[in-house]
A tleap script that builds the chain and sets N, CA, C and O, in Angstrom:
source leaprc.protein.ff14SB
mol = sequence {
  NMET GLY SER ARG GLN GLN ASN GLN VAL GLN
  THR ILE MET ILE ILE GLU ASP GLU GLY ASP
  ILE MET LEU LEU TYR LYS ASP TYR LEU GLU
  ARG LYS GLY TYR THR ILE GLU VAL SER ALA
  PRO THR ALA ASN ASP ILE LEU HIE ASP TYR
  GLU LEU TYR LYS PRO ASP LEU ILE MET LEU
  ASP TYR ARG LEU PRO GLY THR MET ASN GLY
  LEU GLU ALA ALA GLU LYS ILE LEU GLN GLN
  HIE PRO ALA ALA LYS ILE LEU VAL ILE THR
  ALA HIE GLU ASN VAL SER ARG GLU ILE ARG
  LYS ASN GLN PHE PHE ASN ASP LYS LYS VAL
  PHE PHE LEU ALA LYS PRO VAL LEU LEU THR
  TYR LEU ALA LYS PHE ILE ALA ASN CLEU
}
set mol.1.N position { 158.532 4.431 -121.013 }
set mol.1.CA position { 159.295 3.759 -120.108 }
set mol.1.C position { 160.236 2.663 -120.536 }
set mol.1.O position { 159.866 1.501 -120.372 }
set mol.2.N position { 161.614 2.955 -121.158 }
set mol.2.CA position { 161.723 1.433 -121.727 }
set mol.2.C position { 162.040 0.439 -120.541 }
set mol.2.O position { 161.986 0.750 -119.351 }
set mol.3.N position { 162.414 -0.927 -121.093 }
set mol.3.CA position { 162.815 -1.771 -120.317 }
set mol.3.C position { 163.617 -2.299 -119.322 }
set mol.3.O position { 164.677 -2.842 -119.634 }
set mol.4.N position { 163.167 -2.197 -117.855 }
set mol.4.CA position { 164.334 -1.994 -117.182 }
set mol.4.C position { 165.678 -3.447 -117.074 }
set mol.4.O position { 165.572 -4.617 -117.440 }
set mol.5.N position { 166.624 -2.860 -116.550 }
set mol.5.CA position { 167.847 -3.822 -116.587 }
set mol.5.C position { 167.234 -4.527 -115.328 }
set mol.5.O position { 166.428 -4.392 -114.407 }
set mol.6.N position { 168.381 -5.581 -116.043 }
set mol.6.CA position { 167.866 -6.784 -115.053 }
set mol.6.C position { 167.852 -7.156 -113.562 }
set mol.6.O position { 167.126 -7.861 -112.861 }
set mol.7.N position { 169.185 -6.235 -113.311 }
set mol.7.CA position { 169.177 -5.667 -111.770 }
set mol.7.C position { 168.351 -4.782 -110.861 }
set mol.7.O position { 168.431 -4.587 -109.649 }
set mol.8.N position { 167.549 -4.308 -111.771 }
set mol.8.CA position { 166.495 -3.402 -111.030 }
set mol.8.C position { 165.395 -3.836 -110.510 }
set mol.8.O position { 164.772 -4.789 -110.979 }
set mol.9.N position { 165.007 -3.110 -109.380 }
set mol.9.CA position { 163.953 -3.670 -108.417 }
set mol.9.C position { 162.260 -3.567 -109.307 }
set mol.9.O position { 161.695 -2.545 -109.697 }
set mol.10.N position { 161.881 -4.729 -109.394 }
set mol.10.CA position { 160.753 -4.883 -109.959 }
set mol.10.C position { 159.686 -5.268 -108.851 }
set mol.10.O position { 158.526 -4.859 -108.809 }
set mol.11.N position { 160.422 -6.303 -107.788 }
set mol.11.CA position { 159.022 -7.159 -107.073 }
set mol.11.C position { 159.579 -6.396 -105.411 }
set mol.11.O position { 160.793 -6.242 -105.274 }
set mol.12.N position { 158.874 -6.073 -104.540 }
set mol.12.CA position { 158.939 -5.866 -103.418 }
set mol.12.C position { 158.009 -6.403 -102.570 }
set mol.12.O position { 156.814 -6.578 -102.805 }
set mol.13.N position { 158.884 -6.766 -101.134 }
set mol.13.CA position { 158.243 -7.373 -100.099 }
set mol.13.C position { 158.324 -6.349 -98.727 }
set mol.13.O position { 159.323 -5.840 -98.219 }
set mol.14.N position { 157.304 -6.275 -98.442 }
set mol.14.CA position { 156.923 -4.873 -96.986 }
set mol.14.C position { 156.654 -5.515 -95.555 }
set mol.14.O position { 155.692 -6.176 -95.163 }
set mol.15.N position { 157.575 -5.192 -95.033 }
set mol.15.CA position { 157.378 -5.869 -93.590 }
set mol.15.C position { 157.566 -4.539 -92.860 }
set mol.15.O position { 158.608 -3.905 -92.697 }
set mol.16.N position { 155.936 -4.172 -92.332 }
set mol.16.CA position { 155.319 -3.144 -91.638 }
set mol.16.C position { 154.454 -3.046 -90.704 }
set mol.16.O position { 153.301 -3.042 -91.134 }
set mol.17.N position { 154.561 -2.960 -89.524 }
set mol.17.CA position { 153.575 -3.311 -88.355 }
set mol.17.C position { 152.280 -2.693 -88.295 }
set mol.17.O position { 151.240 -3.200 -87.876 }
set mol.18.N position { 152.621 -0.513 -89.175 }
set mol.18.CA position { 151.625 0.093 -88.791 }
set mol.18.C position { 150.987 -0.025 -90.271 }
set mol.18.O position { 151.630 0.122 -91.310 }
set mol.19.N position { 149.403 -0.358 -90.169 }
set mol.19.CA position { 148.966 -0.779 -91.439 }
set mol.19.C position { 148.841 -0.056 -92.108 }
set mol.19.O position { 149.029 -0.436 -93.263 }
set mol.20.N position { 148.416 1.590 -91.919 }
set mol.20.CA position { 148.163 2.704 -92.656 }
set mol.20.C position { 149.466 2.699 -93.430 }
set mol.20.O position { 149.332 2.409 -94.619 }
set mol.21.N position { 150.901 2.997 -92.948 }
set mol.21.CA position { 152.518 3.234 -93.596 }
set mol.21.C position { 152.309 1.822 -94.971 }
set mol.21.O position { 152.424 1.951 -96.190 }
set mol.22.N position { 151.972 0.537 -94.151 }
set mol.22.CA position { 152.227 -0.477 -95.101 }
set mol.22.C position { 151.380 -0.237 -96.207 }
set mol.22.O position { 151.800 -0.594 -97.308 }
set mol.23.N position { 149.697 0.574 -96.090 }
set mol.23.CA position { 149.098 0.676 -97.343 }
set mol.23.C position { 149.286 2.000 -97.954 }
set mol.23.O position { 148.585 2.509 -98.829 }
set mol.24.N position { 150.167 2.417 -97.464 }
set mol.24.CA position { 150.460 4.088 -98.031 }
set mol.24.C position { 152.050 3.326 -99.119 }
set mol.24.O position { 151.993 3.178 -100.339 }
set mol.25.N position { 152.824 3.104 -98.577 }
set mol.25.CA position { 153.731 2.499 -99.369 }
set mol.25.C position { 153.164 1.133 -100.605 }
set mol.25.O position { 153.558 0.735 -101.702 }
set mol.26.N position { 152.359 0.877 -99.916 }
set mol.26.CA position { 151.818 -0.301 -101.056 }
set mol.26.C position { 150.998 0.018 -102.218 }
set mol.26.O position { 151.196 -0.446 -103.341 }
set mol.27.N position { 150.223 0.694 -101.955 }
set mol.27.CA position { 149.334 1.800 -103.090 }
set mol.27.C position { 150.400 2.739 -103.944 }
set mol.27.O position { 150.475 2.776 -105.172 }
set mol.28.N position { 151.091 3.381 -103.138 }
set mol.28.CA position { 152.211 4.451 -104.255 }
set mol.28.C position { 152.956 3.654 -104.650 }
set mol.28.O position { 152.667 3.586 -105.845 }
set mol.29.N position { 154.002 2.758 -104.409 }
set mol.29.CA position { 154.634 2.178 -104.891 }
set mol.29.C position { 153.907 0.881 -106.366 }
set mol.29.O position { 154.411 0.563 -107.443 }
set mol.30.N position { 152.855 0.544 -105.841 }
set mol.30.CA position { 152.223 -0.280 -107.130 }
set mol.30.C position { 152.028 1.386 -107.903 }
set mol.30.O position { 153.015 1.665 -108.584 }
set mol.31.N position { 151.540 1.877 -107.898 }
set mol.31.CA position { 151.366 3.051 -108.996 }
set mol.31.C position { 152.256 3.496 -109.538 }
set mol.31.O position { 152.097 4.191 -110.541 }
set mol.32.N position { 153.726 3.160 -108.912 }
set mol.32.CA position { 155.063 3.836 -110.186 }
set mol.32.C position { 155.447 2.286 -110.453 }
set mol.32.O position { 156.471 2.097 -111.109 }
set mol.33.N position { 154.609 0.994 -109.937 }
set mol.33.CA position { 154.652 0.149 -111.534 }
set mol.33.C position { 155.427 -1.233 -110.672 }
set mol.33.O position { 155.466 -2.334 -111.220 }
set mol.34.N position { 155.981 -1.023 -109.368 }
set mol.34.CA position { 156.058 -2.208 -108.442 }
set mol.34.C position { 155.181 -3.099 -108.370 }
set mol.34.O position { 154.150 -2.831 -108.988 }
set mol.35.N position { 155.209 -4.097 -107.825 }
set mol.35.CA position { 154.531 -5.619 -107.385 }
set mol.35.C position { 155.060 -5.622 -106.096 }
set mol.35.O position { 156.232 -5.437 -105.768 }
set mol.36.N position { 154.217 -5.818 -105.488 }
set mol.36.CA position { 154.485 -6.114 -104.085 }
set mol.36.C position { 153.380 -7.329 -104.091 }
set mol.36.O position { 152.169 -7.497 -104.234 }
set mol.37.N position { 155.019 -8.331 -103.755 }
set mol.37.CA position { 154.558 -9.864 -103.505 }
set mol.37.C position { 154.033 -9.759 -102.248 }
set mol.37.O position { 152.963 -10.362 -102.338 }
set mol.38.N position { 154.158 -9.302 -100.985 }
set mol.38.CA position { 153.795 -10.145 -99.602 }
set mol.38.C position { 154.017 -8.621 -99.104 }
set mol.38.O position { 154.938 -7.924 -99.531 }
set mol.39.N position { 152.985 -8.148 -98.070 }
set mol.39.CA position { 153.120 -7.489 -97.031 }
set mol.39.C position { 152.814 -8.228 -95.871 }
set mol.39.O position { 152.243 -9.313 -95.982 }
set mol.40.N position { 153.127 -7.772 -94.776 }
set mol.40.CA position { 153.015 -8.258 -93.558 }
set mol.40.C position { 153.197 -7.211 -92.183 }
set mol.40.O position { 153.669 -6.116 -92.488 }
set mol.41.N position { 152.976 -7.348 -91.141 }
set mol.41.CA position { 153.191 -6.566 -90.100 }
set mol.41.C position { 154.264 -7.224 -89.486 }
set mol.41.O position { 155.062 -6.352 -89.144 }
set mol.42.N position { 154.729 -8.480 -89.138 }
set mol.42.CA position { 155.736 -8.927 -88.359 }
set mol.42.C position { 156.695 -9.588 -89.518 }
set mol.42.O position { 156.331 -9.868 -90.660 }
set mol.43.N position { 158.029 -9.774 -88.950 }
set mol.43.CA position { 159.050 -10.362 -89.511 }
set mol.43.C position { 159.132 -12.178 -89.491 }
set mol.43.O position { 159.836 -13.014 -90.058 }
set mol.44.N position { 158.059 -12.212 -88.560 }
set mol.44.CA position { 158.265 -13.728 -87.807 }
set mol.44.C position { 158.840 -14.995 -89.396 }
set mol.44.O position { 159.717 -15.843 -89.563 }
set mol.45.N position { 157.744 -14.417 -90.193 }
set mol.45.CA position { 157.796 -15.507 -91.585 }
set mol.45.C position { 158.663 -15.497 -92.621 }
set mol.45.O position { 158.606 -16.324 -93.531 }
set mol.46.N position { 159.545 -14.535 -92.551 }
set mol.46.CA position { 160.164 -13.223 -93.310 }
set mol.46.C position { 161.375 -14.493 -94.053 }
set mol.46.O position { 161.925 -14.116 -95.088 }
set mol.47.N position { 161.652 -15.548 -93.664 }
set mol.47.CA position { 162.745 -16.386 -94.557 }
set mol.47.C position { 161.868 -17.304 -95.652 }
set mol.47.O position { 162.290 -17.789 -96.702 }
set mol.48.N position { 160.310 -17.408 -95.003 }
set mol.48.CA position { 159.447 -18.675 -95.757 }
set mol.48.C position { 159.054 -17.440 -96.946 }
set mol.48.O position { 159.196 -17.580 -98.161 }
set mol.49.N position { 158.550 -16.265 -96.278 }
set mol.49.CA position { 158.359 -15.645 -97.498 }
set mol.49.C position { 159.007 -15.516 -98.437 }
set mol.49.O position { 158.700 -15.825 -99.589 }
set mol.50.N position { 160.385 -14.850 -97.903 }
set mol.50.CA position { 161.490 -14.651 -99.074 }
set mol.50.C position { 161.557 -15.968 -99.806 }
set mol.50.O position { 161.599 -15.798 -101.024 }
set mol.51.N position { 161.578 -17.128 -99.456 }
set mol.51.CA position { 161.814 -18.059 -100.583 }
set mol.51.C position { 160.866 -18.542 -101.500 }
set mol.51.O position { 160.968 -18.955 -102.656 }
set mol.52.N position { 159.624 -18.355 -100.486 }
set mol.52.CA position { 158.537 -18.402 -101.711 }
set mol.52.C position { 158.180 -16.832 -102.812 }
set mol.52.O position { 157.464 -16.823 -103.813 }
set mol.53.N position { 158.604 -16.167 -102.478 }
set mol.53.CA position { 158.197 -14.820 -103.474 }
set mol.53.C position { 159.451 -14.392 -104.111 }
set mol.53.O position { 159.455 -13.849 -105.216 }
set mol.54.N position { 160.782 -14.687 -103.260 }
set mol.54.CA position { 161.851 -14.104 -104.204 }
set mol.54.C position { 161.921 -12.512 -104.730 }
set mol.54.O position { 162.334 -12.133 -105.826 }
set mol.55.N position { 161.437 -11.748 -103.711 }
set mol.55.CA position { 161.312 -10.546 -104.136 }
set mol.55.C position { 162.720 -9.563 -104.820 }
set mol.55.O position { 163.863 -9.621 -104.367 }
set mol.56.N position { 162.410 -8.947 -105.651 }
set mol.56.CA position { 164.083 -7.986 -105.742 }
set mol.56.C position { 164.419 -7.155 -104.910 }
set mol.56.O position { 165.579 -6.742 -104.917 }
set mol.57.N position { 163.351 -6.626 -103.840 }
set mol.57.CA position { 163.983 -5.890 -102.256 }
set mol.57.C position { 162.798 -6.020 -101.127 }
set mol.57.O position { 161.584 -6.007 -101.330 }
set mol.58.N position { 163.527 -6.155 -99.824 }
set mol.58.CA position { 162.900 -6.307 -98.829 }
set mol.58.C position { 162.501 -4.709 -98.072 }
set mol.58.O position { 163.528 -4.170 -97.660 }
set mol.59.N position { 161.306 -3.933 -97.838 }
set mol.59.CA position { 161.510 -3.466 -97.136 }
set mol.59.C position { 160.577 -3.293 -95.781 }
set mol.59.O position { 159.356 -3.138 -95.766 }
set mol.60.N position { 161.682 -3.378 -94.379 }
set mol.60.CA position { 161.022 -3.267 -93.649 }
set mol.60.C position { 161.690 -2.355 -92.362 }
set mol.60.O position { 162.803 -1.831 -92.320 }
set mol.61.N position { 160.622 -2.355 -91.343 }
set mol.61.CA position { 160.586 -1.733 -90.283 }
set mol.61.C position { 161.389 -2.344 -89.128 }
set mol.61.O position { 161.317 -3.456 -88.605 }
set mol.62.N position { 161.970 -1.564 -88.949 }
set mol.62.CA position { 163.058 -1.553 -87.424 }
set mol.62.C position { 162.587 -2.369 -86.494 }
set mol.62.O position { 162.958 -3.524 -86.285 }
set mol.63.N position { 161.596 -1.641 -85.818 }
set mol.63.CA position { 160.724 -2.282 -84.894 }
set mol.63.C position { 159.812 -2.734 -84.987 }
set mol.63.O position { 158.869 -1.957 -85.134 }
set mol.64.N position { 159.504 -4.195 -84.966 }
set mol.64.CA position { 158.271 -4.964 -85.337 }
set mol.64.C position { 157.822 -5.548 -84.138 }
set mol.64.O position { 158.584 -5.616 -83.174 }
set mol.65.N position { 156.520 -6.032 -84.083 }
set mol.65.CA position { 156.174 -7.035 -83.258 }
set mol.65.C position { 156.921 -8.523 -83.542 }
set mol.65.O position { 157.684 -8.943 -84.411 }
set mol.66.N position { 156.323 -9.060 -82.403 }
set mol.66.CA position { 156.707 -10.886 -83.217 }
set mol.66.C position { 158.317 -10.924 -82.068 }
set mol.66.O position { 158.507 -10.534 -80.916 }
set mol.67.N position { 159.377 -11.718 -83.293 }
set mol.67.CA position { 160.268 -12.643 -82.398 }
set mol.67.C position { 161.390 -11.701 -82.708 }
set mol.67.O position { 162.281 -11.616 -81.862 }
set mol.68.N position { 161.494 -10.839 -84.012 }
set mol.68.CA position { 162.917 -10.399 -84.657 }
set mol.68.C position { 162.622 -8.502 -84.430 }
set mol.68.O position { 161.899 -7.789 -83.735 }
set mol.69.N position { 163.329 -8.384 -85.140 }
set mol.69.CA position { 163.385 -6.784 -84.855 }
set mol.69.C position { 164.011 -7.052 -86.590 }
set mol.69.O position { 164.441 -8.116 -87.037 }
set mol.70.N position { 163.884 -5.688 -87.342 }
set mol.70.CA position { 164.539 -5.826 -88.718 }
set mol.70.C position { 165.726 -5.942 -88.729 }
set mol.70.O position { 166.232 -6.391 -89.757 }
set mol.71.N position { 166.345 -5.683 -87.915 }
set mol.71.CA position { 168.051 -6.172 -88.265 }
set mol.71.C position { 168.164 -7.325 -88.177 }
set mol.71.O position { 168.865 -7.864 -89.033 }
set mol.72.N position { 167.532 -8.181 -87.118 }
set mol.72.CA position { 167.892 -9.284 -86.953 }
set mol.72.C position { 167.140 -9.797 -88.264 }
set mol.72.O position { 167.982 -10.377 -88.949 }
set mol.73.N position { 165.758 -9.818 -88.955 }
set mol.73.CA position { 165.360 -10.103 -90.052 }
set mol.73.C position { 165.990 -10.234 -90.866 }
set mol.73.O position { 166.051 -11.240 -91.573 }
set mol.74.N position { 166.927 -8.754 -91.019 }
set mol.74.CA position { 167.393 -8.734 -91.982 }
set mol.74.C position { 168.751 -9.909 -92.339 }
set mol.74.O position { 169.143 -10.536 -93.324 }
set mol.75.N position { 169.084 -9.778 -91.145 }
set mol.75.CA position { 170.850 -10.849 -91.030 }
set mol.75.C position { 170.174 -12.419 -91.102 }
set mol.75.O position { 170.920 -13.356 -91.386 }
set mol.76.N position { 168.974 -12.616 -90.877 }
set mol.76.CA position { 168.405 -14.113 -91.170 }
set mol.76.C position { 168.392 -14.315 -92.414 }
set mol.76.O position { 168.825 -15.357 -92.904 }
set mol.77.N position { 167.908 -13.378 -93.083 }
set mol.77.CA position { 167.869 -13.435 -94.811 }
set mol.77.C position { 168.675 -13.608 -95.423 }
set mol.77.O position { 168.763 -14.594 -96.155 }
set mol.78.N position { 169.649 -12.584 -95.313 }
set mol.78.CA position { 170.892 -12.762 -95.524 }
set mol.78.C position { 172.395 -13.172 -95.053 }
set mol.78.O position { 173.536 -12.721 -95.153 }
set mol.79.N position { 171.587 -14.524 -94.361 }
set mol.79.CA position { 172.386 -15.425 -93.870 }
set mol.79.C position { 172.514 -16.762 -94.554 }
set mol.79.O position { 173.436 -17.571 -94.449 }
set mol.80.N position { 170.814 -16.879 -95.668 }
set mol.80.CA position { 170.513 -17.563 -96.365 }
set mol.80.C position { 170.597 -16.944 -97.806 }
set mol.80.O position { 170.970 -17.643 -98.748 }
set mol.81.N position { 170.263 -15.685 -97.962 }
set mol.81.CA position { 170.328 -15.476 -99.444 }
set mol.81.C position { 171.606 -13.807 -99.563 }
set mol.81.O position { 171.215 -12.657 -99.764 }
set mol.82.N position { 172.660 -14.122 -99.420 }
set mol.82.CA position { 173.420 -12.929 -98.875 }
set mol.82.C position { 173.375 -12.082 -100.167 }
set mol.82.O position { 174.081 -11.083 -100.033 }
set mol.83.N position { 172.832 -12.149 -101.257 }
set mol.83.CA position { 172.602 -11.554 -102.264 }
set mol.83.C position { 171.114 -10.153 -102.143 }
set mol.83.O position { 170.862 -8.987 -102.449 }
set mol.84.N position { 170.746 -10.911 -101.726 }
set mol.84.CA position { 169.254 -9.561 -100.896 }
set mol.84.C position { 169.630 -8.247 -100.909 }
set mol.84.O position { 170.670 -7.741 -100.488 }
set mol.85.N position { 168.375 -7.581 -101.601 }
set mol.85.CA position { 168.757 -5.919 -101.292 }
set mol.85.C position { 167.084 -5.708 -99.963 }
set mol.85.O position { 165.880 -5.952 -100.034 }
set mol.86.N position { 167.798 -5.277 -99.180 }
set mol.86.CA position { 166.996 -4.868 -97.589 }
set mol.86.C position { 167.129 -3.190 -97.798 }
set mol.86.O position { 168.164 -2.535 -97.926 }
set mol.87.N position { 165.767 -2.734 -97.790 }
set mol.87.CA position { 165.723 -1.412 -97.466 }
set mol.87.C position { 165.065 -1.365 -95.733 }
set mol.87.O position { 163.975 -1.861 -95.447 }
set mol.88.N position { 165.999 -0.653 -94.685 }
set mol.88.CA position { 165.415 -0.260 -93.707 }
set mol.88.C position { 164.835 0.733 -93.295 }
set mol.88.O position { 165.589 1.571 -92.801 }
set mol.89.N position { 163.393 1.063 -93.305 }
set mol.89.CA position { 162.764 2.229 -92.941 }
set mol.89.C position { 162.625 2.572 -91.861 }
set mol.89.O position { 161.687 1.786 -91.727 }
set mol.90.N position { 162.688 3.087 -90.805 }
set mol.90.CA position { 162.462 3.316 -88.986 }
set mol.90.C position { 162.908 4.837 -88.828 }
set mol.90.O position { 163.825 5.211 -89.558 }
set mol.91.N position { 162.444 5.580 -88.101 }
set mol.91.CA position { 162.647 6.908 -87.233 }
set mol.91.C position { 163.436 6.611 -85.773 }
set mol.91.O position { 163.685 7.535 -84.998 }
set mol.92.N position { 163.652 5.780 -85.606 }
set mol.92.CA position { 164.773 5.340 -85.093 }
set mol.92.C position { 166.582 5.150 -85.744 }
set mol.92.O position { 167.189 4.199 -86.238 }
set mol.93.N position { 166.940 6.512 -85.439 }
set mol.93.CA position { 168.462 6.980 -86.464 }
set mol.93.C position { 169.493 5.873 -86.309 }
set mol.93.O position { 170.184 5.284 -87.140 }
set mol.94.N position { 169.332 5.725 -84.366 }
set mol.94.CA position { 170.762 4.551 -84.560 }
set mol.94.C position { 170.745 3.242 -84.809 }
set mol.94.O position { 171.410 2.349 -84.284 }
set mol.95.N position { 169.528 3.162 -86.072 }
set mol.95.CA position { 169.884 1.653 -86.548 }
set mol.95.C position { 170.654 2.581 -87.769 }
set mol.95.O position { 170.749 1.450 -88.245 }
set mol.96.N position { 171.110 3.245 -88.464 }
set mol.96.CA position { 172.127 3.540 -89.023 }
set mol.96.C position { 173.283 2.657 -88.950 }
set mol.96.O position { 173.635 1.710 -89.653 }
set mol.97.N position { 174.183 3.651 -87.094 }
set mol.97.CA position { 174.851 3.258 -86.879 }
set mol.97.C position { 175.417 1.941 -86.272 }
set mol.97.O position { 176.593 1.682 -86.015 }
set mol.98.N position { 174.030 0.972 -86.060 }
set mol.98.CA position { 174.159 -0.440 -86.293 }
set mol.98.C position { 174.331 -1.088 -87.386 }
set mol.98.O position { 174.919 -2.169 -87.421 }
set mol.99.N position { 173.838 -0.502 -88.408 }
set mol.99.CA position { 174.232 -1.570 -89.679 }
set mol.99.C position { 175.654 -1.037 -89.754 }
set mol.99.O position { 176.491 -1.909 -89.988 }
set mol.100.N position { 176.014 -0.067 -89.640 }
set mol.100.CA position { 177.669 0.378 -90.103 }
set mol.100.C position { 178.999 -0.327 -88.921 }
set mol.100.O position { 180.166 -0.618 -89.185 }
set mol.101.N position { 178.318 -0.419 -87.721 }
set mol.101.CA position { 179.176 -1.421 -86.899 }
set mol.101.C position { 179.082 -2.877 -86.895 }
set mol.101.O position { 180.097 -3.531 -86.658 }
set mol.102.N position { 178.027 -3.422 -87.121 }
set mol.102.CA position { 177.951 -4.978 -87.819 }
set mol.102.C position { 178.860 -5.089 -88.725 }
set mol.102.O position { 178.667 -4.509 -89.793 }
set mol.103.N position { 179.778 -5.672 -88.576 }
set mol.103.CA position { 180.872 -6.337 -89.599 }
set mol.103.C position { 180.018 -7.218 -90.504 }
set mol.103.O position { 180.439 -7.321 -91.657 }
set mol.104.N position { 178.722 -7.976 -90.152 }
set mol.104.CA position { 178.054 -8.821 -91.337 }
set mol.104.C position { 177.493 -7.904 -92.056 }
set mol.104.O position { 176.992 -8.317 -93.102 }
set mol.105.N position { 177.439 -7.172 -91.916 }
set mol.105.CA position { 176.685 -6.204 -92.891 }
set mol.105.C position { 177.672 -5.739 -94.277 }
set mol.105.O position { 177.394 -5.691 -95.476 }
set mol.106.N position { 178.813 -5.460 -93.594 }
set mol.106.CA position { 179.512 -4.776 -94.652 }
set mol.106.C position { 179.370 -4.846 -95.860 }
set mol.106.O position { 178.993 -3.893 -96.542 }
set mol.107.N position { 179.702 -6.205 -96.398 }
set mol.107.CA position { 179.454 -6.470 -97.833 }
set mol.107.C position { 178.209 -7.012 -98.584 }
set mol.107.O position { 178.167 -7.774 -99.550 }
set mol.108.N position { 176.967 -6.277 -97.721 }
set mol.108.CA position { 175.874 -6.476 -98.024 }
set mol.108.C position { 174.853 -5.578 -98.566 }
set mol.108.O position { 175.129 -4.395 -98.369 }
set mol.109.N position { 173.800 -5.779 -99.166 }
set mol.109.CA position { 173.190 -4.627 -99.859 }
set mol.109.C position { 172.362 -4.214 -98.750 }
set mol.109.O position { 171.160 -4.359 -98.974 }
set mol.110.N position { 172.660 -3.739 -97.616 }
set mol.110.CA position { 171.098 -3.088 -96.755 }
set mol.110.C position { 171.482 -1.416 -96.622 }
set mol.110.O position { 172.392 -0.809 -96.057 }
set mol.111.N position { 170.770 -1.167 -97.117 }
set mol.111.CA position { 170.233 0.157 -97.110 }
set mol.111.C position { 169.122 0.672 -96.064 }
set mol.111.O position { 168.207 -0.039 -95.649 }
set mol.112.N position { 169.395 2.377 -95.601 }
set mol.112.CA position { 168.462 3.047 -94.249 }
set mol.112.C position { 167.668 4.167 -95.199 }
set mol.112.O position { 167.895 4.572 -96.339 }
set mol.113.N position { 167.043 4.358 -94.606 }
set mol.113.CA position { 166.336 5.562 -95.020 }
set mol.113.C position { 165.469 6.203 -93.473 }
set mol.113.O position { 164.788 5.318 -92.956 }
set mol.114.N position { 165.429 7.421 -92.804 }
set mol.114.CA position { 164.731 7.648 -91.421 }
set mol.114.C position { 163.353 8.109 -91.907 }
set mol.114.O position { 163.144 8.730 -92.950 }
set mol.115.N position { 162.482 7.736 -91.045 }
set mol.115.CA position { 160.921 8.121 -91.315 }
set mol.115.C position { 160.805 9.828 -90.187 }
set mol.115.O position { 161.235 10.239 -89.109 }
set mol.116.N position { 160.151 10.192 -91.055 }
set mol.116.CA position { 159.138 10.265 -92.095 }
set mol.116.C position { 159.820 10.332 -93.784 }
set mol.116.O position { 160.341 11.394 -94.126 }
set mol.117.N position { 159.792 9.561 -94.437 }
set mol.117.CA position { 160.297 9.189 -95.791 }
set mol.117.C position { 159.224 10.370 -96.673 }
set mol.117.O position { 158.079 10.187 -96.260 }
set mol.118.N position { 159.253 11.347 -97.595 }
set mol.118.CA position { 158.737 11.081 -98.590 }
set mol.118.C position { 158.523 10.469 -99.843 }
set mol.118.O position { 159.427 10.417 -100.677 }
set mol.119.N position { 157.218 9.927 -100.073 }
set mol.119.CA position { 157.226 8.580 -101.144 }
set mol.119.C position { 158.260 8.904 -102.332 }
set mol.119.O position { 159.222 8.239 -102.717 }
set mol.120.N position { 157.602 10.522 -102.937 }
set mol.120.CA position { 158.713 10.825 -104.217 }
set mol.120.C position { 160.156 10.901 -103.744 }
set mol.120.O position { 160.802 11.363 -104.685 }
set mol.121.N position { 160.850 10.686 -102.840 }
set mol.121.CA position { 161.975 10.366 -102.491 }
set mol.121.C position { 162.454 8.776 -102.422 }
set mol.121.O position { 163.494 8.309 -102.887 }
set mol.122.N position { 161.402 8.081 -101.712 }
set mol.122.CA position { 161.407 6.513 -101.640 }
set mol.122.C position { 161.405 5.938 -102.852 }
set mol.122.O position { 162.109 4.931 -102.932 }
set mol.123.N position { 160.472 6.473 -104.421 }
set mol.123.CA position { 160.283 5.965 -105.056 }
set mol.123.C position { 162.238 6.031 -106.092 }
set mol.123.O position { 162.882 5.103 -106.582 }
set mol.124.N position { 162.515 7.364 -106.032 }
set mol.124.CA position { 163.488 7.696 -106.840 }
set mol.124.C position { 164.686 6.773 -106.082 }
set mol.124.O position { 165.666 6.441 -106.749 }
set mol.125.N position { 164.568 6.345 -104.571 }
set mol.125.CA position { 165.408 5.716 -103.589 }
set mol.125.C position { 165.677 4.190 -104.111 }
set mol.125.O position { 166.761 3.610 -104.172 }
set mol.126.N position { 164.591 3.784 -104.414 }
set mol.126.CA position { 164.112 2.395 -105.221 }
set mol.126.C position { 164.579 2.054 -106.599 }
set mol.126.O position { 164.840 0.978 -107.137 }
set mol.127.N position { 164.602 3.156 -106.962 }
set mol.127.CA position { 164.573 3.111 -108.255 }
set mol.127.C position { 166.106 3.028 -108.923 }
set mol.127.O position { 166.367 2.682 -110.075 }
set mol.128.N position { 167.171 3.496 -107.745 }
set mol.128.CA position { 168.323 3.644 -107.968 }
set mol.128.C position { 169.504 2.836 -107.617 }
set mol.128.O position { 170.721 3.021 -107.620 }
set mol.129.N position { 168.419 1.524 -107.202 }
set mol.129.CA position { 169.405 0.430 -106.142 }
set mol.129.C position { 169.774 -0.537 -107.384 }
set mol.129.O position { 170.486 -1.526 -107.207 }
savepdb mol mol.pdb
quit
C-alpha cells in the first residue's frame, strides 16, 4: 500500500455504548491499519477526548447513555472544530433525516450509516472519506 494522502483517515475515535460492537469495530479497523485513539461508551467527554487525541474521524452511535445523543455530540465537536469528520452509525433511520434537516450540518463532514453495517463496507466507506 502506498503512502496515504494527507486528508485520508488514519486515526479514529469510537463512541459506542454496546461493548461487543465497540470491540468488533476496534479490532477490525485496527487489522485494516487504522489507529484507534480512544473508544468510549458515552459522549460525555467527547470534546475533551477530541482535543486530546485529534482523531481524523469520530465514529459514534446515535443513542448513547449519558448527557448527549450522537447528533448533540457531533454538534458540540463541530462548533469547536468545524473541519472534523463524523460518522454516525445507528439503527435509527430517522437520524439521516435529522442530519439533513438541521441547517447546522449543511456544510459539515457528517456521514450516516445504518446498522447493521458489514465490516467490509464500513472499511471501504472510511477509506473513501
